[in-house]
N, C-alpha and C positions, 0 to 999 in steps of 0.2 A: 803788512801794517803791525802784527803783533810783535814780529821780530824787531822791530824799530822801536816799538815801545819798550821792549824787555832790555834792548841793549841801552837806551837812554836811561833806563832806571837803573840798572847796572852802574854805569858810567858815573851817575851822579849821586848816588846813595850809597851803593855797596862797596865801592872800590876806597871813597874815602874813610869809610868806618873800618875799613882794613888797615889803612895807615894808622888810625888812632889806636885799635886793638892791638897791633904790634909793633907799638912805637918802643924807641928804646928810653929807659928811664933818663929822667932830666936831673940833673944835680949829682952831687956826690952818692956813691955806693957804699953801703956798707960790707966792708972785706969778710966779716963774721956774721954768717947767716945765723939767725935767730932759731933756736930749737924748739921753743915752745909756743904755741899760738892759742890765745884764750878766745873762745866765742861764748858769747851772751846766749844763755837759754830763752828761744823766742817763746816758750810756752809759759816760763814763768813758774815751773813746779820742779820740786825736787824729788818726786817720786811718782811712781805710776798711781798710787792711789789718791794723789793729789790730782793727777791729771783727769783721773775718772770723776773725782768728785767736782772739779770744773766743768767738765763737759756737761755732768747731769744737772748742775747749778745752771748752765748756759741753755740746755735745753728747756728747763722750767721757764725761764726769763723769756725765750723765744715764744714758747708755745702758749702763754697766756695771751698775747695780743692776737695771735692766729685764733686761738679759741673763741676770742670775744667777736673777732671779724667773721668768722663761720657761723658762729650763733646769730648775728646780726644779720647776714645774708641768708641763713635759713629762715628766719623769722620773716624777713622781707618777701622770701618766696611764699610762705605759708599766708602773709597777709594779703599779698596780690594776686593769690590763687583765683579769686573771683568766681567759686563754685567748680573750678578744675580739679578734680580730685588727684590727677597725676602731678600736677605742680604742687599741690598741698602735701602729698607723700614724699616728693622730692625733698621739700624744705623740711621735712621732718626728719628725713634720712641725712641731711646734711647736719643737722644738729645732732643726731644721734650719734653719728660717726664723728664728729668733733669732740664729743663727750669721751666717747670710747677712746680715742687717741691721747686726750688729756690724760685720762686714767691710766692708760699704760705708762706714759711717762712718769706719772707720779708713782706708780707701783715699782718701776725700774729705778727711780731715784731712792725710794724706800728699801729696796734690795740691796742697792749699793752700800747704804748706811747700815743696815743688818749686818752684812758680810763684813764690813769695817769693824763693827762693834764684836762681832763674833770672832774674828781672827786676831782682834788686838792691833789692828794696825793704826798707828800713830799714837799708841799710847805710850807714857812714859814708863820705861824700864823699872821693875821693882829692886831697890838694892838689897 
């Protein structure tokens, strides 16, 4: 039964795709091949320092809602503990870890800014 299914799958889906992929070009072809290819930069940065700056900014933008959700979830656990010390401690640990994680992200972005300032990256050259 499996062999029948696989053979039907190959016949219906993969063989027609092969014709599309290896098809001959339609229309006139250029006798002179182009020597240069221009690719658009998908990252939208011109240098490595711009890439690092974008990455740290993205981390901060993403971490703020995550921090908010984790604090709400930890607070919910603490409020619904109902005298259960283990559940209360779990909520407190969730909030503590979320704040520590956010602090690590803030320190990392601060270090990037300090290193850029110290190394003089993206600063105009003195004439």
